[in-house]
KEMILO-89192 format. One record per residue (C-alpha): residue number from 1; residue in three letters; chain; z, y, x. Coordinates in steps of 0.25 Angstrom, whole numbers, plus 2048, in hexadecimal, padded with zeros to 3 digits. Example, Ala and Ser with C-alpha at 12.3 -4.5 7.8 and 13.67 -1.06 7.14 Angstrom:
   pos   code   unit    up   north   east
     1    ala      A   81F     7EE    831
     2    ser      A   81D     7FC    837
END
This chain:
   pos   code   unit    up   north   east
     1    unk      A   72B     71A    E51
     2    unk      A   71D     716    E4B
     3    unk      A   719     718    E3C
     4    unk      A   70F     70F    E35
     5    unk      A   709     710    E28
     6    unk      A   70A     703    E20
     7    unk      A   705     6FE    E13
     8    unk      A   70C     6F4    E0A
     9    unk      A   705     6EE    DFE
    10    unk      A   70F     6F0    DF2
    11    unk      A   70A     6E8    DE7
    12    unk      A   6FE     6E1    DE1
    13    unk      A   6FC     6EE    DD9
    14    unk      A   6F4     6F3    DE5
    15    unk      A   6FD     6FD    DEC
    16    unk      A   6FF     6FE    DFB
    17    unk      A   70B     706    DFF
    18    unk      A   70B     70E    E0C
    19    unk      A   717     710    E14
    20    unk      A   71B     714    E23
    21    unk      A   721     70A    E2C
    22    unk      A   729     711    E38
    23    unk      A   72A     708    E44
    24    unk      A   737     70B    E4C
    25    unk      A   736     701    E57
    26    unk      A   73E     6F4    E59
    27    unk      A   74D     6F1    E5C
    28    unk      A   754     6E4    E60
    29    unk      A   75D     6DD    E56
    30    unk      A   76A     6D7    E5A
    31    unk      A   763     6CA    E5A
    32    unk      A   759     6CE    E64
    33    unk      A   74D     6D0    E5A
    34    unk      A   744     6DB    E5A
    35    unk      A   745     6E3    E4D
    36    unk      A   73A     6ED    E49
    37    unk      A   73F     6FA    E43
    38    unk      A   737     700    E38
    39    unk      A   738     70A    E2D
    40    unk      A   730     70D    E21
    41    unk      A   72B     719    E18
    42    unk      A   725     716    E0B
    43    unk      A   71A     721    E08
    44    unk      A   719     71F    DF9
    45    unk      A   70A     71E    DFB
    46    unk      A   701     712    DF7
    47    unk      A   6F3     70D    DF9
    48    unk      A   6EA     706    DEF
    49    unk      A   6E8     6F8    DF3
    50    unk      A   6DA     6F4    DF4
    51    unk      A   6D4     701    DEE
    52    unk      A   6C8     6FF    DE6
    53    unk      A   6C3     70D    DE3
    54    unk      A   6BF     718    DEB
    55    unk      A   6CA     720    DE5
    56    unk      A   6D4     716    DE9
    57    unk      A   6CF     715    DF7
    58    unk      A   6D0     724    DF9
    59    unk      A   6DE     724    DF3
    60    unk      A   6E2     71A    DFD
    61    unk      A   6DC     722    E08
    62    unk      A   6E3     72E    E05
    63    unk      A   6F1     727    E03
    64    unk      A   6EF     720    E10
    65    unk      A   6EC     72E    E17
    66    unk      A   6F9     734    E11
    67    unk      A   701     728    E16
    68    unk      A   6FB     72A    E24
    69    unk      A   6FF     739    E23
    70    unk      A   70D     735    E20
    71    unk      A   70D     72B    E2B
    72    unk      A   708     736    E35
    73    unk      A   713     740    E30
    74    unk      A   71E     735    E32
    75    unk      A   719     733    E40
    76    unk      A   719     742    E43
    77    unk      A   727     743    E3D
    78    unk      A   72C     737    E46
    79    unk      A   726     73E    E52
    80    unk      A   72D     74B    E4F
    81    unk      A   73A     743    E4D
    82    unk      A   73A     748    E3E
    83    unk      A   73A     73A    E38
    84    unk      A   745     730    E3D
    85    unk      A   744     725    E33
    86    unk      A   751     71F    E36
    87    unk      A   756     713    E2E
    88    unk      A   761     71B    E27
    89    unk      A   75A     71C    E19
    90    unk      A   75E     712    E0F
    91    unk      A   750     70F    E0B
    92    unk      A   74D     70A    E19
    93    unk      A   757     6FF    E16
    94    unk      A   752     6F1    E14
    95    unk      A   751     6ED    E05
    96    unk      A   750     6DE    E08
    97    unk      A   75E     6DF    E0E
    98    unk      A   763     6E7    E02
    99    unk      A   75D     6DD    DF8
   100    unk      A   764     6D1    DFF
   101    unk      A   771     6D9    DFE
   102    unk      A   76F     6DA    DEF
   103    unk      A   76C     6CB    DEF
   104    unk      A   779     6C7    DF7
   105    unk      A   781     6CF    DEC
   106    unk      A   77D     6C3    DE2
   107    unk      A   782     6B8    DEC
   108    unk      A   78D     6B4    DE2
   109    unk      A   782     6AF    DD8
   110    unk      A   778     6A5    DDE
   111    unk      A   76D     6A6    DD3
   112    unk      A   76D     6B6    DD4
   113    unk      A   76E     6B6    DE3
   114    unk      A   762     6AC    DE4
   115    unk      A   75A     6B4    DDB
   116    unk      A   75C     6C1    DE3
   117    unk      A   759     6B9    DF0
   118    unk      A   74C     6B4    DEA
   119    unk      A   748     6C2    DE6
   120    unk      A   74B     6C7    DF5
   121    unk      A   743     6BB    DFA
   122    unk      A   737     6C0    DF2
   123    unk      A   739     6CE    DF6
   124    unk      A   739     6CA    E05
   125    unk      A   72C     6C2    E03
   126    unk      A   726     6CE    DFD
   127    unk      A   72B     6D9    E06
   128    unk      A   731     6D3    E12
   129    unk      A   73F     6D2    E18
   130    unk      A   742     6E1    E1A
   131    unk      A   73D     6EC    E10
   132    unk      A   743     6FA    E11
   133    unk      A   746     700    E03
   134    unk      A   73D     70C    E06
   135    unk      A   731     702    E04
   136    unk      A   735     6FD    DF7
   137    unk      A   72E     705    DEC
   138    unk      A   729     702    DDE
   139    unk      A   71B     6FD    DE4
   140    unk      A   723     6F4    DED
   141    unk      A   72B     6EE    DE2
   142    unk      A   71F     6EC    DDA
   143    unk      A   71A     6E4    DE6
   144    unk      A   726     6DB    DE6
   145    unk      A   725     6D9    DD7
   146    unk      A   716     6D4    DD9
   147    unk      A   71B     6CB    DE5
   148    unk      A   725     6C4    DDB
   149    unk      A   71A     6C3    DD1
   150    unk      A   711     6BB    DDB
   151    unk      A   71B     6B2    DE2
   152    unk      A   718     6A4    DE1
   153    unk      A   723     699    DE0
   154    unk      A   722     68C    DE7
   155    unk      A   71D     686    DDA
   156    unk      A   711     68F    DDA
   157    unk      A   716     698    DCF
   158    unk      A   719     6A7    DCF
   159    unk      A   727     6AC    DCC
   160    unk      A   72B     6AC    DBE
   161    unk      A   72B     6BA    DB8
   162    unk      A   73B     6B9    DB6
   163    unk      A   73C     6B6    DC5
   164    unk      A   733     6C2    DC9
   165    unk      A   73C     6CB    DC0
   166    unk      A   749     6C5    DC6
   167    unk      A   744     6C6    DD5
   168    unk      A   73F     6D4    DD3
   169    unk      A   74B     6D9    DCB
   170    unk      A   754     6D5    DD7
   171    unk      A   74B     6DD    DE0
   172    unk      A   74C     6E9    DD6
   173    unk      A   75B     6E7    DD5
   174    unk      A   75D     6E8    DE4
   175    unk      A   755     6F5    DE4
   176    unk      A   75D     6FA    DD8
   177    unk      A   76A     6F8    DE1
   178    unk      A   763     6FF    DEC
   179    unk      A   761     70B    DE3
   180    unk      A   770     70B    DDF
   181    unk      A   774     70B    DED
   182    unk      A   76A     716    DEF
   183    unk      A   762     70F    DFA
   184    unk      A   756     713    DF2
   185    unk      A   754     71E    DE8
   186    unk      A   74E     716    DDD
   187    unk      A   74A     707    DD9
   188    unk      A   73B     705    DDC
   189    unk      A   73B     6F8    DD4
   190    unk      A   741     6FE    DC8
   191    unk      A   733     700    DC0
   192    unk      A   72C     6F4    DC5
   193    unk      A   729     6EB    DB9
   194    unk      A   72B     6DC    DBA
   195    unk      A   722     6D2    DB3
   196    unk      A   727     6CE    DA5
   197    unk      A   730     6C2    DA6
   198    unk      A   729     6B6    D9F
   199    unk      A   72D     6A8    D9E
   200    unk      A   722     6A0    DA6
   201    unk      A   71B     695    DA0
   202    unk      A   721     688    DA5
   203    unk      A   716     67D    DA5
   204    unk      A   71B     66F    DA5
   205    unk      A   717     661    DA3
   206    unk      A   719     659    D97
   207    unk      A   71E     64A    D99
   208    unk      A   710     645    D96
   209    unk      A   70A     64F    DA0
   210    unk      A   715     64B    DAB
   211    unk      A   711     63C    DA9
   212    unk      A   702     640    DAA
   213    unk      A   704     647    DB8
   214    unk      A   70D     63C    DBD
   215    unk      A   701     632    DBC
   216    unk      A   6F8     63B    DC3
   217    unk      A   6F7     63C    DD2
   218    unk      A   6F9     64A    DD9
   219    unk      A   6F2     64D    DE6
   220    unk      A   700     64F    DED
   221    unk      A   709     644    DE9
   222    unk      A   716     64C    DED
   223    unk      A   712     657    DE4
   224    unk      A   711     64D    DD8
   225    unk      A   71E     646    DDC
   226    unk      A   726     653    DDD
   227    unk      A   720     659    DD0
   228    unk      A   723     64C    DC8
   229    unk      A   731     64C    DCE
   230    unk      A   733     65B    DCA
   231    unk      A   72E     658    DBC
   232    unk      A   738     64D    DBA
   233    unk      A   744     654    DC1
   234    unk      A   741     663    DBF
   235    unk      A   742     666    DCE
   236    unk      A   73B     673    DD3
   237    unk      A   730     673    DDD
   238    unk      A   739     679    DE7
   239    unk      A   744     66E    DE5
   240    unk      A   739     663    DE6
   241    unk      A   733     669    DF2
   242    unk      A   741     669    DF9
   243    unk      A   746     65C    DF4
   244    unk      A   74B     652    DFE
   245    unk      A   74F     644    DFD
   246    unk      A   75E     648    E00
   247    unk      A   75E     64E    DF2
   248    unk      A   759     642    DEB
   249    unk      A   766     63A    DE8
   250    unk      A   769     62D    DE1
   251    unk      A   775     62C    DD7
   252    unk      A   77A     622    DCE
   253    unk      A   772     628    DC3
   254    unk      A   765     628    DCB
   255    unk      A   75E     632    DD4
   256    unk      A   761     641    DD4
   257    unk      A   75D     64E    DDC
   258    unk      A   768     656    DE2
   259    unk      A   762     664    DE7
   260    unk      A   764     673    DE8
   261    unk      A   759     679    DDF
   262    unk      A   750     682    DE8
   263    unk      A   750     68D    DDE
   264    unk      A   75E     68E    DD8
   265    unk      A   765     687    DE4
   266    unk      A   76E     680    DDA
   267    unk      A   772     671    DDD
   268    unk      A   76B     668    DD4
   269    unk      A   76E     659    DD1
   270    unk      A   761     654    DCA
   271    unk      A   75F     645    DC5
   272    unk      A   752     63F    DC7
   273    unk      A   74B     638    DBC
   274    unk      A   746     62A    DC0
   275    unk      A   738     62D    DBD
   276    unk      A   739     638    DC8
   277    unk      A   73E     62F    DD3
   278    unk      A   730     62A    DD5
   279    unk      A   72B     638    DDA
   280    unk      A   735     638    DE5
   281    unk      A   72E     62E    DEE
   282    unk      A   735     626    DF9
   283    unk      A   742     62B    DFE
   284    unk      A   743     631    E0C
   285    unk      A   74D     638    E15
   286    unk      A   757     641    E0E
   287    unk      A   751     64E    E15
   288    unk      A   743     64A    E11
   289    unk      A   73C     652    E05
   290    unk      A   739     649    DF9
   291    unk      A   72C     650    DF6
   292    unk      A   726     651    E04
   293    unk      A   71A     65A    E05
   294    unk      A   71D     661    DF8
   295    unk      A   71A     670    DFA
   296    unk      A   715     67C    DF3
   297    unk      A   706     67E    DF5
   298    unk      A   6FA     682    DEE
   299    unk      A   6F4     674    DF0
   300    unk      A   700     66D    DEA
   301    unk      A   6FF     677    DDE
   302    unk      A   6F0     674    DDC
   303    unk      A   6F3     665    DDD
   304    unk      A   6FE     666    DD2
   305    unk      A   6F4     66C    DC9
   306    unk      A   6E9     662    DCC
   307    unk      A   6F4     657    DCA
   308    unk      A   6F7     65D    DBC
   309    unk      A   6E8     65E    DB8
   310    unk      A   6E6     64F    DBC
   311    unk      A   6F1     64C    DB2
   312    unk      A   6EA     655    DA7
   313    unk      A   6F4     660    DA8
   314    unk      A   6EE     66E    DA8
   315    unk      A   6FB     676    DA8
   316    unk      A   6FE     67F    DB4
   317    unk      A   708     676    DBA
   318    unk      A   710     67A    DC6
   319    unk      A   71B     672    DCD
   320    unk      A   725     67A    DC6
   321    unk      A   720     675    DB9
   322    unk      A   727     668    DBD
   323    unk      A   734     66E    DBB
   324    unk      A   730     674    DAD
   325    unk      A   72B     666    DA9
   326    unk      A   738     660    DAD
   327    unk      A   740     66A    DA4
   328    unk      A   737     669    D98
   329    unk      A   737     65A    D98
   330    unk      A   746     659    D9A
   331    unk      A   747     662    D8D
   332    unk      A   73D     65A    D86
   333    unk      A   744     64D    D88
   334    unk      A   751     652    D83
   335    unk      A   759     658    D8E
   336    unk      A   761     665    D8A
   337    unk      A   75E     672    D90
   338    unk      A   76B     673    D97
   339    unk      A   768     666    D9E
   340    unk      A   75A     66A    DA2
   341    unk      A   75F     677    DA7
   342    unk      A   769     66F    DB1
   343    unk      A   75E     666    DB5
   344    unk      A   755     671    DB9
   345    unk      A   760     679    DC0
   346    unk      A   75F     685    DB7
   347    unk      A   76B     68F    DB8
   348    unk      A   767     695    DAB
   349    unk      A   764     68E    D9E
   350    unk      A   75A     698    D9A
   351    unk      A   751     694    DA5
   352    unk      A   751     686    D9F
   353    unk      A   74F     68B    D91
   354    unk      A   741     68F    D94
   355    unk      A   73D     680    D95
   356    unk      A   744     67D    D87
   357    unk      A   73C     689    D81
   358    unk      A   72F     682    D87
   359    unk      A   733     675    D81
   360    unk      A   736     67C    D73
   361    unk      A   728     683    D74
   362    unk      A   721     675    D76
   363    unk      A   728     66F    D6B
   364    unk      A   724     67A    D62
   365    unk      A   716     679    D66
   366    unk      A   716     66A    D63
   367    unk      A   71B     66D    D55
   368    unk      A   711     678    D52
   369    unk      A   706     66E    D56
   370    unk      A   709     667    D48
   371    unk      A   703     674    D42
   372    unk      A   6F5     670    D45
   373    unk      A   6F6     665    D3B
   374    unk      A   6F0     669    D2E
   375    unk      A   6F8     664    D22
END
């Protein structure tokens, strides 16, 4: 058995955790694959990342020396057969597998299951497919929170604070259950403070601004077509990007999109207004994408901003703002909030209410402008 001293950057607060990795060789699985056997021991020792002062460098040096001495002691214990490190302790168990079991208990509720599943995917992106319970301490949990705060969606935006809280609370809930089952002595995520949930500013285009951008050329025509189509239908970026011609169907009342929303997985029947048809282009084979070449990239995000500026719009417009534009214009032109909620595929009317609140605020601002008139 070999012992290695490892380092793991825990969060953006500047901590580096020190732990021991015990290499126990390999075995062959039933599938004939080679599996490496490892165990871990968390030392509860930390280094200062990028030390700036002489004192910080000295502290790092002393901490590292202490970790090395513990490593040497473990090697001696193993040599003297005093340290077995068998996988009998519950804290050597895989947290990811435990997390997935908690998710599977919610399989009767599609929305809740999907939320737990998204949290697990973010955790795996942060820490990997296998993470023993013993590596999860408060600093590790802080690191996961920081990861969620910096995740970029396909639209280029970071996650909403409500989404960050929701994902982290699923993670914290799994640890709470592990505490109840006495897998771990206490919940290391209990005291981690989450960012205050705030309603994000939802930028949108007015009807006049939408007309203005429709008259300007965009460096990438497919980007313009998809954005304009989204403004007139309310489709998300992910739905536009995956849209195929088989989902564009003609009925006796005109054209409609029939698709499963990428985010909610719900089946949506969505009528296409006549002024949006022009942005679809010529029909191709059923399995071909409608907006061929549309993909998330920095250069397309820059092209979108430059296109807006050419139309005289200085707002910070992302692709998702097309969906906001659709919702607010629908309400502005007389659609009731329940209908708009159905058109957007929202499962909760409170989600749609945000757009109604924005519209009410705009109306109040317009009325208050009359206060400028001196009578």
